[in-house]
A tleap script that builds the chain and sets N, CA, C and O, in Angstrom:
source leaprc.protein.ff14SB
mol = sequence {
  NMET ALA ILE ARG ILE PHE PRO ILE ASP ALA
  ASP ASP ASP ALA ILE ARG LYS LEU VAL VAL
  GLU TRP SER GLU LEU LEU ALA GLU LYS ARG
  PHE PRO ASP ALA LEU ALA MET PHE GLU VAL
  ALA GLU PRO THR MET THR PRO LEU LEU LEU
  GLU ARG VAL ILE ALA ASN TYR GLY SER ILE
  ASP PRO PHE ARG ASP GLY ARG THR TYR GLU
  LEU THR SER VAL LEU ALA LEU ASP ASP SER
  ALA SER GLY ILE GLU VAL ASP ARG GLU ASN
  LEU TYR GLY LEU ASP PRO ALA SER TYR VAL
  GLY MET VAL HIE CYS ASP ASP VAL PRO LEU
  ASP ASN ALA PRO SER ASP LEU THR ALA ARG
  PHE HIE LYS LYS HIE ALA GLY ASN ASP GLN
  LEU THR ILE GLU PHE LEU ASP ILE HIE VAL
  CMET
}
set mol.1.N position { 111.653 80.943 203.191 }
set mol.1.CA position { 111.251 80.792 201.638 }
set mol.1.C position { 112.372 80.834 200.953 }
set mol.1.O position { 113.194 81.712 201.214 }
set mol.2.N position { 112.577 80.019 200.087 }
set mol.2.CA position { 113.753 79.696 199.231 }
set mol.2.C position { 113.123 80.278 197.754 }
set mol.2.O position { 111.913 80.420 197.578 }
set mol.3.N position { 114.064 80.561 196.819 }
set mol.3.CA position { 114.191 81.079 195.610 }
set mol.3.C position { 113.368 79.693 194.843 }
set mol.3.O position { 113.621 78.549 195.219 }
set mol.4.N position { 112.383 79.976 193.753 }
set mol.4.CA position { 111.581 79.039 193.367 }
set mol.4.C position { 112.399 78.555 192.260 }
set mol.4.O position { 113.082 79.418 191.707 }
set mol.5.N position { 112.490 77.167 191.744 }
set mol.5.CA position { 113.162 76.675 190.383 }
set mol.5.C position { 112.182 75.855 189.965 }
set mol.5.O position { 111.500 75.050 190.600 }
set mol.6.N position { 112.186 76.234 188.478 }
set mol.6.CA position { 111.179 75.196 187.463 }
set mol.6.C position { 111.908 74.575 186.694 }
set mol.6.O position { 113.069 74.965 186.567 }
set mol.7.N position { 111.410 73.351 185.907 }
set mol.7.CA position { 112.030 72.914 184.913 }
set mol.7.C position { 112.217 73.990 183.745 }
set mol.7.O position { 111.518 74.996 183.863 }
set mol.8.N position { 112.915 73.931 182.824 }
set mol.8.CA position { 112.843 74.616 181.687 }
set mol.8.C position { 111.868 74.871 180.889 }
set mol.8.O position { 111.775 75.882 180.192 }
set mol.9.N position { 110.985 73.846 180.957 }
set mol.9.CA position { 109.919 73.519 179.939 }
set mol.9.C position { 108.618 73.964 180.843 }
set mol.9.O position { 107.510 73.639 180.417 }
set mol.10.N position { 108.701 74.586 181.891 }
set mol.10.CA position { 107.490 74.999 182.993 }
set mol.10.C position { 106.546 75.680 181.859 }
set mol.10.O position { 106.921 76.434 180.961 }
set mol.11.N position { 105.394 75.281 182.092 }
set mol.11.CA position { 104.250 75.779 181.378 }
set mol.11.C position { 103.854 77.341 181.832 }
set mol.11.O position { 104.125 77.651 182.992 }
set mol.12.N position { 103.305 78.208 181.076 }
set mol.12.CA position { 102.833 79.538 181.626 }
set mol.12.C position { 102.015 79.821 182.617 }
set mol.12.O position { 101.887 80.879 183.233 }
set mol.13.N position { 101.340 78.582 182.764 }
set mol.13.CA position { 100.208 78.626 184.075 }
set mol.13.C position { 101.022 78.338 185.272 }
set mol.13.O position { 100.609 78.918 186.277 }
set mol.14.N position { 101.967 77.670 185.422 }
set mol.14.CA position { 102.894 77.483 186.523 }
set mol.14.C position { 103.775 78.639 186.843 }
set mol.14.O position { 104.333 78.712 187.938 }
set mol.15.N position { 103.907 79.481 185.985 }
set mol.15.CA position { 104.691 80.847 186.119 }
set mol.15.C position { 103.646 81.702 186.633 }
set mol.15.O position { 103.779 82.373 187.656 }
set mol.16.N position { 102.615 81.676 185.924 }
set mol.16.CA position { 101.476 82.747 186.505 }
set mol.16.C position { 101.154 82.372 188.045 }
set mol.16.O position { 101.198 83.273 188.883 }
set mol.17.N position { 100.832 81.059 188.424 }
set mol.17.CA position { 100.732 80.658 189.555 }
set mol.17.C position { 101.496 81.253 190.536 }
set mol.17.O position { 100.987 81.806 191.511 }
set mol.18.N position { 103.014 81.156 190.291 }
set mol.18.CA position { 103.745 81.634 191.027 }
set mol.18.C position { 103.715 83.431 191.290 }
set mol.18.O position { 103.890 83.942 192.396 }
set mol.19.N position { 103.537 83.961 190.415 }
set mol.19.CA position { 103.150 85.507 190.227 }
set mol.19.C position { 102.013 85.807 191.002 }
set mol.19.O position { 101.917 86.918 191.525 }
set mol.20.N position { 101.095 84.908 191.145 }
set mol.20.CA position { 99.828 85.086 191.917 }
set mol.20.C position { 100.019 84.972 193.202 }
set mol.20.O position { 99.501 85.806 193.945 }
set mol.21.N position { 100.868 83.825 193.775 }
set mol.21.CA position { 101.257 83.582 194.903 }
set mol.21.C position { 102.103 84.772 195.566 }
set mol.21.O position { 101.964 85.018 196.764 }
set mol.22.N position { 102.894 85.429 194.842 }
set mol.22.CA position { 103.775 86.596 195.335 }
set mol.22.C position { 102.947 87.523 195.424 }
set mol.22.O position { 103.166 88.267 196.380 }
set mol.23.N position { 101.860 87.843 194.650 }
set mol.23.CA position { 101.120 88.997 194.770 }
set mol.23.C position { 100.387 88.759 196.233 }
set mol.23.O position { 100.388 89.615 197.117 }
set mol.24.N position { 99.798 87.541 196.340 }
set mol.24.CA position { 99.185 87.449 197.721 }
set mol.24.C position { 99.872 87.560 198.702 }
set mol.24.O position { 99.321 88.009 199.707 }
set mol.25.N position { 101.196 87.224 198.764 }
set mol.25.CA position { 101.829 87.544 200.058 }
set mol.25.C position { 101.978 89.091 200.090 }
set mol.25.O position { 101.812 89.628 201.185 }
set mol.26.N position { 102.289 89.911 198.958 }
set mol.26.CA position { 102.292 91.270 199.192 }
set mol.26.C position { 100.919 91.587 199.948 }
set mol.26.O position { 100.904 92.069 201.080 }
set mol.27.N position { 99.862 91.299 199.281 }
set mol.27.CA position { 98.563 91.754 199.953 }
set mol.27.C position { 98.410 91.481 201.450 }
set mol.27.O position { 97.738 92.187 202.201 }
set mol.28.N position { 99.203 90.220 201.872 }
set mol.28.CA position { 99.332 90.121 203.391 }
set mol.28.C position { 100.361 90.835 203.998 }
set mol.28.O position { 100.648 90.513 205.151 }
set mol.29.N position { 100.945 91.690 203.492 }
set mol.29.CA position { 102.168 92.500 204.002 }
set mol.29.C position { 103.193 91.766 204.248 }
set mol.29.O position { 103.962 92.252 205.077 }
set mol.30.N position { 103.549 90.504 203.707 }
set mol.30.CA position { 104.562 89.583 203.807 }
set mol.30.C position { 105.671 89.962 202.735 }
set mol.30.O position { 105.908 89.160 201.831 }
set mol.31.N position { 106.352 91.160 202.815 }
set mol.31.CA position { 107.413 91.535 201.945 }
set mol.31.C position { 108.428 90.879 201.903 }
set mol.31.O position { 108.899 90.566 200.810 }
set mol.32.N position { 109.033 90.498 203.097 }
set mol.32.CA position { 110.321 89.619 202.840 }
set mol.32.C position { 110.164 88.408 202.362 }
set mol.32.O position { 111.125 87.921 201.766 }
set mol.33.N position { 109.016 87.680 202.488 }
set mol.33.CA position { 108.584 86.298 202.036 }
set mol.33.C position { 108.290 86.591 200.577 }
set mol.33.O position { 108.673 85.703 199.816 }
set mol.34.N position { 107.752 87.536 200.067 }
set mol.34.CA position { 107.484 87.635 198.852 }
set mol.34.C position { 108.777 88.147 197.952 }
set mol.34.O position { 108.668 88.026 196.732 }
set mol.35.N position { 109.913 88.673 198.456 }
set mol.35.CA position { 110.899 89.013 197.794 }
set mol.35.C position { 111.893 87.813 197.969 }
set mol.35.O position { 112.889 87.758 197.247 }
set mol.36.N position { 111.690 87.035 198.732 }
set mol.36.CA position { 112.718 85.766 199.016 }
set mol.36.C position { 112.343 84.778 198.148 }
set mol.36.O position { 113.102 83.828 197.956 }
set mol.37.N position { 111.043 84.876 197.469 }
set mol.37.CA position { 110.663 84.002 196.215 }
set mol.37.C position { 111.635 83.946 195.100 }
set mol.37.O position { 111.888 82.910 194.485 }
set mol.38.N position { 112.188 85.141 194.856 }
set mol.38.CA position { 112.900 85.217 193.509 }
set mol.38.C position { 114.071 85.951 194.041 }
set mol.38.O position { 114.299 86.450 195.142 }
set mol.39.N position { 115.058 85.835 192.434 }
set mol.39.CA position { 116.325 86.511 192.729 }
set mol.39.C position { 115.629 88.037 192.564 }
set mol.39.O position { 114.452 88.334 192.359 }
set mol.40.N position { 116.711 88.809 192.717 }
set mol.40.CA position { 116.151 90.491 192.661 }
set mol.40.C position { 117.239 91.084 191.644 }
set mol.40.O position { 118.446 91.096 191.883 }
set mol.41.N position { 116.677 91.546 190.544 }
set mol.41.CA position { 117.600 92.336 189.675 }
set mol.41.C position { 118.361 93.453 190.531 }
set mol.41.O position { 119.586 93.568 190.575 }
set mol.42.N position { 117.586 94.125 191.096 }
set mol.42.CA position { 118.168 95.475 191.717 }
set mol.42.C position { 118.498 95.243 193.016 }
set mol.42.O position { 117.549 95.123 193.791 }
set mol.43.N position { 119.920 95.122 193.579 }
set mol.43.CA position { 120.618 94.780 194.455 }
set mol.43.C position { 119.899 95.798 195.762 }
set mol.43.O position { 119.684 95.281 196.858 }
set mol.44.N position { 119.619 97.037 195.547 }
set mol.44.CA position { 118.933 97.752 196.617 }
set mol.44.C position { 117.591 97.596 196.922 }
set mol.44.O position { 117.127 98.183 197.900 }
set mol.45.N position { 116.796 96.776 196.115 }
set mol.45.CA position { 115.436 96.434 196.506 }
set mol.45.C position { 115.379 95.676 197.862 }
set mol.45.O position { 115.781 94.519 197.985 }
set mol.46.N position { 114.863 96.396 198.843 }
set mol.46.CA position { 114.497 95.402 200.096 }
set mol.46.C position { 113.114 95.441 200.230 }
set mol.46.O position { 112.353 96.094 199.516 }
set mol.47.N position { 112.748 94.588 201.342 }
set mol.47.CA position { 111.146 94.581 201.503 }
set mol.47.C position { 110.464 95.691 201.953 }
set mol.47.O position { 109.287 95.897 201.658 }
set mol.48.N position { 111.352 96.672 202.890 }
set mol.48.CA position { 110.695 97.976 203.125 }
set mol.48.C position { 110.634 98.881 201.797 }
set mol.48.O position { 109.657 99.603 201.597 }
set mol.49.N position { 111.707 98.819 200.902 }
set mol.49.CA position { 111.757 99.650 199.720 }
set mol.49.C position { 110.045 99.247 198.803 }
set mol.49.O position { 109.193 100.039 198.399 }
set mol.50.N position { 110.071 97.902 198.746 }
set mol.50.CA position { 108.858 97.319 197.888 }
set mol.50.C position { 107.700 97.831 198.578 }
set mol.50.O position { 106.754 98.308 197.951 }
set mol.51.N position { 107.724 97.750 199.972 }
set mol.51.CA position { 106.566 98.602 200.469 }
set mol.51.C position { 106.227 99.651 200.341 }
set mol.51.O position { 105.035 99.957 200.352 }
set mol.52.N position { 107.339 100.628 200.160 }
set mol.52.CA position { 107.048 101.991 199.941 }
set mol.52.C position { 106.471 102.326 198.488 }
set mol.52.O position { 105.561 103.115 198.237 }
set mol.53.N position { 107.314 101.434 197.452 }
set mol.53.CA position { 106.881 101.739 196.016 }
set mol.53.C position { 105.648 101.461 196.192 }
set mol.53.O position { 104.887 102.359 195.829 }
set mol.54.N position { 105.116 100.439 196.665 }
set mol.54.CA position { 103.845 99.883 196.347 }
set mol.54.C position { 102.752 101.181 197.170 }
set mol.54.O position { 101.732 101.585 196.613 }
set mol.55.N position { 103.132 101.605 198.322 }
set mol.55.CA position { 102.147 102.543 199.015 }
set mol.55.C position { 102.295 103.799 198.275 }
set mol.55.O position { 101.388 104.617 198.421 }
set mol.56.N position { 103.393 104.136 197.413 }
set mol.56.CA position { 103.275 105.315 196.844 }
set mol.56.C position { 102.883 105.346 195.387 }
set mol.56.O position { 103.126 106.295 194.642 }
set mol.57.N position { 102.222 104.177 195.018 }
set mol.57.CA position { 101.639 103.852 193.547 }
set mol.57.C position { 103.182 104.039 192.667 }
set mol.57.O position { 103.342 104.785 191.701 }
set mol.58.N position { 103.963 103.376 193.133 }
set mol.58.CA position { 105.006 102.998 192.122 }
set mol.58.C position { 106.363 103.913 192.285 }
set mol.58.O position { 107.386 103.704 191.633 }
set mol.59.N position { 106.229 104.830 193.134 }
set mol.59.CA position { 107.240 105.843 193.297 }
set mol.59.C position { 107.899 105.693 194.739 }
set mol.59.O position { 107.208 105.075 195.549 }
set mol.60.N position { 109.034 106.128 195.148 }
set mol.60.CA position { 109.712 106.087 196.395 }
set mol.60.C position { 109.235 107.124 197.024 }
set mol.60.O position { 109.051 107.019 198.237 }
set mol.61.N position { 108.914 108.406 196.323 }
set mol.61.CA position { 108.441 109.416 197.013 }
set mol.61.C position { 106.909 109.532 197.460 }
set mol.61.O position { 106.022 109.297 196.639 }
set mol.62.N position { 106.661 109.843 198.582 }
set mol.62.CA position { 105.398 109.901 199.044 }
set mol.62.C position { 104.416 111.158 198.494 }
set mol.62.O position { 104.878 112.285 198.319 }
set mol.63.N position { 102.963 110.814 198.238 }
set mol.63.CA position { 102.358 111.992 197.990 }
set mol.63.C position { 102.290 112.917 198.965 }
set mol.63.O position { 102.276 112.612 200.158 }
set mol.64.N position { 102.234 114.309 198.456 }
set mol.64.CA position { 102.472 115.416 199.430 }
set mol.64.C position { 101.027 115.253 200.480 }
set mol.64.O position { 101.039 115.409 201.701 }
set mol.65.N position { 99.989 114.948 199.753 }
set mol.65.CA position { 98.834 114.874 200.793 }
set mol.65.C position { 98.778 113.835 201.818 }
set mol.65.O position { 97.892 113.880 202.672 }
set mol.66.N position { 99.942 112.594 201.798 }
set mol.66.CA position { 99.864 111.729 202.698 }
set mol.66.C position { 99.310 110.442 202.106 }
set mol.66.O position { 99.589 109.339 202.574 }
set mol.67.N position { 98.657 110.594 201.245 }
set mol.67.CA position { 97.868 109.189 200.811 }
set mol.67.C position { 98.546 108.125 200.422 }
set mol.67.O position { 99.645 108.293 199.896 }
set mol.68.N position { 98.072 106.956 200.588 }
set mol.68.CA position { 98.867 105.500 200.422 }
set mol.68.C position { 98.010 104.714 199.835 }
set mol.68.O position { 96.788 104.843 199.912 }
set mol.69.N position { 98.632 103.811 199.185 }
set mol.69.CA position { 97.820 102.524 198.590 }
set mol.69.C position { 98.388 101.281 198.950 }
set mol.69.O position { 99.596 101.102 199.110 }
set mol.70.N position { 97.567 100.480 199.068 }
set mol.70.CA position { 97.867 99.049 199.468 }
set mol.70.C position { 97.529 97.961 198.288 }
set mol.70.O position { 96.479 98.012 197.648 }
set mol.71.N position { 98.603 96.912 198.064 }
set mol.71.CA position { 98.293 95.886 197.228 }
set mol.71.C position { 97.333 94.989 197.920 }
set mol.71.O position { 97.515 94.507 199.038 }
set mol.72.N position { 96.129 94.776 197.039 }
set mol.72.CA position { 94.989 93.868 197.591 }
set mol.72.C position { 95.000 92.507 196.885 }
set mol.72.O position { 95.674 92.272 195.882 }
set mol.73.N position { 94.216 91.659 197.481 }
set mol.73.CA position { 94.298 90.152 196.876 }
set mol.73.C position { 93.867 90.259 195.317 }
set mol.73.O position { 92.906 90.927 194.936 }
set mol.74.N position { 94.650 89.563 194.535 }
set mol.74.CA position { 94.470 89.634 193.106 }
set mol.74.C position { 93.342 88.276 192.919 }
set mol.74.O position { 92.534 88.257 191.990 }
set mol.75.N position { 93.427 87.280 193.849 }
set mol.75.CA position { 92.361 86.546 193.809 }
set mol.75.C position { 90.935 86.840 194.012 }
set mol.75.O position { 90.006 86.048 193.854 }
set mol.76.N position { 90.865 88.111 194.394 }
set mol.76.CA position { 89.439 88.744 194.663 }
set mol.76.C position { 88.844 89.131 193.532 }
set mol.76.O position { 87.629 89.222 193.363 }
set mol.77.N position { 90.034 89.455 192.434 }
set mol.77.CA position { 89.410 89.877 191.097 }
set mol.77.C position { 88.976 88.932 190.193 }
set mol.77.O position { 89.433 87.809 190.408 }
set mol.78.N position { 88.189 89.043 189.188 }
set mol.78.CA position { 87.750 88.011 188.216 }
set mol.78.C position { 88.838 87.657 187.344 }
set mol.78.O position { 89.439 88.560 186.760 }
set mol.79.N position { 89.168 86.440 187.184 }
set mol.79.CA position { 90.186 85.842 186.276 }
set mol.79.C position { 91.710 86.347 186.590 }
set mol.79.O position { 92.412 86.888 185.735 }
set mol.80.N position { 92.089 86.117 187.823 }
set mol.80.CA position { 93.346 86.627 188.573 }
set mol.80.C position { 94.526 86.634 187.870 }
set mol.80.O position { 95.431 87.450 188.043 }
set mol.81.N position { 94.524 85.564 186.932 }
set mol.81.CA position { 95.853 85.540 186.108 }
set mol.81.C position { 95.945 86.096 184.685 }
set mol.81.O position { 96.895 85.974 183.912 }
set mol.82.N position { 94.724 86.760 184.468 }
set mol.82.CA position { 94.554 87.285 183.094 }
set mol.82.C position { 95.604 88.377 182.831 }
set mol.82.O position { 96.154 88.464 181.733 }
set mol.83.N position { 95.870 89.192 183.829 }
set mol.83.CA position { 96.976 90.264 183.634 }
set mol.83.C position { 98.603 89.880 183.749 }
set mol.83.O position { 99.494 90.690 184.005 }
set mol.84.N position { 98.755 88.614 183.528 }
set mol.84.CA position { 99.973 87.916 183.857 }
set mol.84.C position { 100.350 87.580 182.787 }
set mol.84.O position { 99.731 86.592 182.393 }
set mol.85.N position { 101.476 88.121 181.751 }
set mol.85.CA position { 101.576 87.892 180.362 }
set mol.85.C position { 103.251 86.938 180.746 }
set mol.85.O position { 104.050 87.264 181.623 }
set mol.86.N position { 103.344 86.130 180.095 }
set mol.86.CA position { 104.564 85.415 180.118 }
set mol.86.C position { 105.023 85.411 178.699 }
set mol.86.O position { 104.388 84.819 177.826 }
set mol.87.N position { 106.203 86.114 178.446 }
set mol.87.CA position { 106.843 86.207 177.166 }
set mol.87.C position { 108.241 85.486 176.945 }
set mol.87.O position { 109.299 85.833 177.470 }
set mol.88.N position { 108.043 84.335 176.004 }
set mol.88.CA position { 108.798 83.482 175.607 }
set mol.88.C position { 109.488 83.885 174.569 }
set mol.88.O position { 110.462 83.192 174.276 }
set mol.89.N position { 109.224 84.966 173.819 }
set mol.89.CA position { 110.080 85.215 172.424 }
set mol.89.C position { 110.775 86.343 172.573 }
set mol.89.O position { 111.811 86.424 171.914 }
set mol.90.N position { 110.385 87.525 173.487 }
set mol.90.CA position { 111.241 88.750 173.340 }
set mol.90.C position { 112.183 88.945 174.771 }
set mol.90.O position { 111.815 89.011 175.944 }
set mol.91.N position { 113.341 89.000 174.260 }
set mol.91.CA position { 114.381 89.388 175.557 }
set mol.91.C position { 114.284 90.873 175.717 }
set mol.91.O position { 114.509 91.348 176.830 }
set mol.92.N position { 114.043 91.470 174.949 }
set mol.92.CA position { 114.261 92.965 175.470 }
set mol.92.C position { 115.679 93.533 175.697 }
set mol.92.O position { 115.812 94.519 176.422 }
set mol.93.N position { 116.662 92.995 175.151 }
set mol.93.CA position { 117.873 93.170 175.222 }
set mol.93.C position { 118.658 92.398 176.073 }
set mol.93.O position { 119.875 92.576 176.122 }
set mol.94.N position { 118.072 91.527 176.773 }
set mol.94.CA position { 118.477 90.366 177.796 }
set mol.94.C position { 119.494 89.482 177.154 }
set mol.94.O position { 119.275 88.935 176.073 }
set mol.95.N position { 120.664 89.338 177.854 }
set mol.95.CA position { 121.579 88.084 176.945 }
set mol.95.C position { 120.935 86.596 177.412 }
set mol.95.O position { 120.810 86.112 178.538 }
set mol.96.N position { 120.573 86.061 176.056 }
set mol.96.CA position { 120.024 84.849 175.666 }
set mol.96.C position { 120.860 83.811 176.236 }
set mol.96.O position { 120.411 82.676 176.077 }
set mol.97.N position { 122.040 83.913 176.903 }
set mol.97.CA position { 122.996 82.995 177.281 }
set mol.97.C position { 122.519 82.748 179.004 }
set mol.97.O position { 122.857 81.771 179.673 }
set mol.98.N position { 121.583 84.004 179.532 }
set mol.98.CA position { 121.094 84.047 180.781 }
set mol.98.C position { 119.726 84.032 181.110 }
set mol.98.O position { 119.234 83.679 182.181 }
set mol.99.N position { 119.188 84.418 180.165 }
set mol.99.CA position { 117.656 84.629 180.235 }
set mol.99.C position { 116.863 84.038 179.116 }
set mol.99.O position { 117.241 84.041 177.945 }
set mol.100.N position { 115.681 83.503 179.570 }
set mol.100.CA position { 114.875 83.143 178.476 }
set mol.100.C position { 113.286 83.899 178.195 }
set mol.100.O position { 112.554 83.365 177.361 }
set mol.101.N position { 112.943 84.798 178.723 }
set mol.101.CA position { 112.120 85.573 178.719 }
set mol.101.C position { 111.775 86.525 179.749 }
set mol.101.O position { 112.670 86.905 180.504 }
set mol.102.N position { 110.448 87.017 179.897 }
set mol.102.CA position { 110.174 88.056 180.633 }
set mol.102.C position { 108.642 87.664 181.276 }
set mol.102.O position { 107.916 86.852 180.704 }
set mol.103.N position { 108.342 88.182 182.234 }
set mol.103.CA position { 106.885 87.925 182.831 }
set mol.103.C position { 106.306 89.601 183.126 }
set mol.103.O position { 107.007 90.350 183.807 }
set mol.104.N position { 105.237 89.989 182.662 }
set mol.104.CA position { 104.646 91.345 183.041 }
set mol.104.C position { 103.348 90.744 183.740 }
set mol.104.O position { 102.607 89.882 183.268 }
set mol.105.N position { 103.245 91.336 184.871 }
set mol.105.CA position { 101.881 91.635 185.729 }
set mol.105.C position { 101.329 92.812 185.614 }
set mol.105.O position { 101.694 93.722 186.359 }
set mol.106.N position { 100.402 92.997 184.710 }
set mol.106.CA position { 99.742 94.155 184.563 }
set mol.106.C position { 98.640 94.331 185.543 }
set mol.106.O position { 98.228 93.337 186.141 }
set mol.107.N position { 98.139 95.467 185.757 }
set mol.107.CA position { 97.107 95.837 186.591 }
set mol.107.C position { 97.128 95.481 187.912 }
set mol.107.O position { 96.091 95.106 188.460 }
set mol.108.N position { 98.279 95.554 188.558 }
set mol.108.CA position { 98.422 95.020 189.992 }
set mol.108.C position { 97.234 95.823 190.790 }
set mol.108.O position { 96.931 97.014 190.712 }
set mol.109.N position { 96.689 94.824 191.545 }
set mol.109.CA position { 95.495 95.499 192.302 }
set mol.109.C position { 95.699 96.171 193.602 }
set mol.109.O position { 96.127 95.539 194.568 }
set mol.110.N position { 95.402 97.453 193.665 }
set mol.110.CA position { 95.675 98.376 194.571 }
set mol.110.C position { 94.104 98.883 195.162 }
set mol.110.O position { 93.241 99.227 194.355 }
set mol.111.N position { 93.835 98.887 196.697 }
set mol.111.CA position { 92.652 99.145 197.178 }
set mol.111.C position { 91.656 98.259 196.864 }
set mol.111.O position { 90.523 98.618 197.188 }
set mol.112.N position { 91.787 97.067 196.254 }
set mol.112.CA position { 90.533 96.199 195.817 }
set mol.112.C position { 90.106 96.821 194.355 }
set mol.112.O position { 88.904 96.894 194.097 }
set mol.113.N position { 90.974 97.223 193.500 }
set mol.113.CA position { 90.865 97.537 192.195 }
set mol.113.C position { 91.895 97.321 191.153 }
set mol.113.O position { 92.955 97.551 191.736 }
set mol.114.N position { 92.152 97.006 189.935 }
set mol.114.CA position { 93.051 97.103 189.127 }
set mol.114.C position { 93.645 98.571 189.059 }
set mol.114.O position { 92.998 99.615 188.977 }
set mol.115.N position { 94.907 98.431 189.105 }
set mol.115.CA position { 95.544 99.670 188.859 }
set mol.115.C position { 96.424 99.767 187.791 }
set mol.115.O position { 96.471 98.702 187.176 }
set mol.116.N position { 97.205 100.710 187.292 }
set mol.116.CA position { 98.083 100.991 186.250 }
set mol.116.C position { 99.540 100.465 186.650 }
set mol.116.O position { 100.417 100.584 185.794 }
set mol.117.N position { 99.868 99.894 187.880 }
set mol.117.CA position { 100.898 99.449 188.485 }
set mol.117.C position { 101.284 98.082 187.488 }
set mol.117.O position { 100.381 97.262 187.318 }
set mol.118.N position { 102.516 97.859 186.887 }
set mol.118.CA position { 102.818 96.792 186.335 }
set mol.118.C position { 104.204 96.337 187.229 }
set mol.118.O position { 105.125 97.126 187.442 }
set mol.119.N position { 104.187 94.970 187.699 }
set mol.119.CA position { 105.505 94.332 188.197 }
set mol.119.C position { 106.057 93.432 186.879 }
set mol.119.O position { 105.341 92.800 186.103 }
set mol.120.N position { 107.232 93.524 186.849 }
set mol.120.CA position { 108.126 92.716 185.630 }
set mol.120.C position { 109.163 91.881 186.468 }
set mol.120.O position { 109.767 92.148 187.506 }
set mol.121.N position { 109.156 90.820 185.683 }
set mol.121.CA position { 110.263 89.605 186.047 }
set mol.121.C position { 110.875 89.127 184.934 }
set mol.121.O position { 110.377 89.145 183.808 }
set mol.122.N position { 112.067 88.651 185.255 }
set mol.122.CA position { 112.770 88.066 184.211 }
set mol.122.C position { 112.709 86.469 184.358 }
set mol.122.O position { 112.622 86.016 185.500 }
set mol.123.N position { 112.744 85.703 183.400 }
set mol.123.CA position { 112.922 84.459 183.427 }
set mol.123.C position { 114.195 84.204 182.787 }
set mol.123.O position { 114.546 84.622 181.683 }
set mol.124.N position { 115.065 83.242 183.846 }
set mol.124.CA position { 116.529 83.444 183.853 }
set mol.124.C position { 116.692 81.967 184.068 }
set mol.124.O position { 115.996 81.274 184.810 }
set mol.125.N position { 117.769 81.548 183.274 }
set mol.125.CA position { 118.280 80.113 183.269 }
set mol.125.C position { 118.888 79.697 184.903 }
set mol.125.O position { 119.674 80.409 185.527 }
set mol.126.N position { 118.394 78.560 185.333 }
set mol.126.CA position { 119.060 78.367 186.496 }
set mol.126.C position { 119.691 76.839 186.505 }
set mol.126.O position { 119.180 75.891 187.101 }
set mol.127.N position { 121.019 76.786 185.648 }
set mol.127.CA position { 121.505 75.501 185.541 }
set mol.127.C position { 121.066 75.095 184.072 }
set mol.127.O position { 120.239 75.807 183.502 }
set mol.128.N position { 121.597 73.953 183.423 }
set mol.128.CA position { 121.082 73.498 182.256 }
set mol.128.C position { 119.698 73.274 181.938 }
set mol.128.O position { 119.355 73.441 180.767 }
set mol.129.N position { 118.832 72.915 182.810 }
set mol.129.CA position { 117.572 72.413 182.383 }
set mol.129.C position { 116.695 72.993 183.468 }
set mol.129.O position { 115.746 72.298 183.833 }
set mol.130.N position { 116.892 74.232 184.062 }
set mol.130.CA position { 116.081 74.871 184.978 }
set mol.130.C position { 115.956 76.436 184.839 }
set mol.130.O position { 116.752 77.142 184.219 }
set mol.131.N position { 114.866 76.860 185.495 }
set mol.131.CA position { 114.801 78.213 185.235 }
set mol.131.C position { 114.230 79.084 186.516 }
set mol.131.O position { 113.578 78.398 187.303 }
set mol.132.N position { 114.344 80.254 186.804 }
set mol.132.CA position { 114.105 80.914 188.100 }
set mol.132.C position { 113.467 82.335 187.447 }
set mol.132.O position { 113.677 82.817 186.334 }
set mol.133.N position { 112.779 82.734 188.328 }
set mol.133.CA position { 112.392 84.127 187.942 }
set mol.133.C position { 113.194 85.238 188.883 }
set mol.133.O position { 113.684 84.969 189.980 }
set mol.134.N position { 113.227 86.466 188.275 }
set mol.134.CA position { 114.039 87.170 188.889 }
set mol.134.C position { 113.262 88.673 188.834 }
set mol.134.O position { 112.902 89.192 187.777 }
set mol.135.N position { 113.102 89.175 189.952 }
set mol.135.CA position { 112.305 90.192 190.123 }
set mol.135.C position { 113.071 91.272 189.765 }
set mol.135.O position { 114.186 91.541 190.214 }
set mol.136.N position { 112.220 92.105 188.650 }
set mol.136.CA position { 112.923 93.668 188.164 }
set mol.136.C position { 112.326 94.595 188.920 }
set mol.136.O position { 113.038 95.099 189.789 }
set mol.137.N position { 110.914 95.065 188.811 }
set mol.137.CA position { 110.589 96.027 189.255 }
set mol.137.C position { 109.159 96.237 189.402 }
set mol.137.O position { 108.409 95.390 188.919 }
set mol.138.N position { 108.731 97.128 189.931 }
set mol.138.CA position { 107.100 97.387 189.830 }
set mol.138.C position { 106.983 98.900 189.602 }
set mol.138.O position { 107.662 99.698 190.250 }
set mol.139.N position { 106.271 99.199 188.843 }
set mol.139.CA position { 106.003 100.802 188.242 }
set mol.139.C position { 104.838 100.923 187.442 }
set mol.139.O position { 104.168 100.016 186.948 }
set mol.140.N position { 104.653 102.309 187.361 }
set mol.140.CA position { 103.489 102.712 186.663 }
set mol.140.C position { 103.800 102.400 185.065 }
set mol.140.O position { 104.895 102.631 184.552 }
set mol.141.N position { 102.734 101.874 184.401 }
set mol.141.CA position { 102.880 101.862 183.157 }
set mol.141.C position { 102.614 103.024 182.146 }
set mol.141.O position { 102.808 102.851 180.942 }
savepdb mol mol.pdb
quit
């Protein structure tokens, strides 16, 4: 799977659909494929680490009681793209020469219910008239 590239004027729905596709790959436990869709902001992020962070509810450290969580299908929830916000105005300190916004995926579904995990992505220039998405992190809000 290759990093996805969009026209610079891609609409918000196209970005949301991509994030839903990413989430579905995670629900299928296809962590390498999910990470391969995007550039990754943190070079230490690996498929195994992503799986661990999800299983431990946003942490690399396991729960003392051994419980774990699984990311489940966002498509099984009502209005699957409603928790995906595409922000074209705020760069939150990112360099405007390289970035064009952020994407927040709130309520990442764990164990068949929305959770308070959020996945964050940067919208990044990929040439003069294209953009790509860069995975930043997944954490508890």
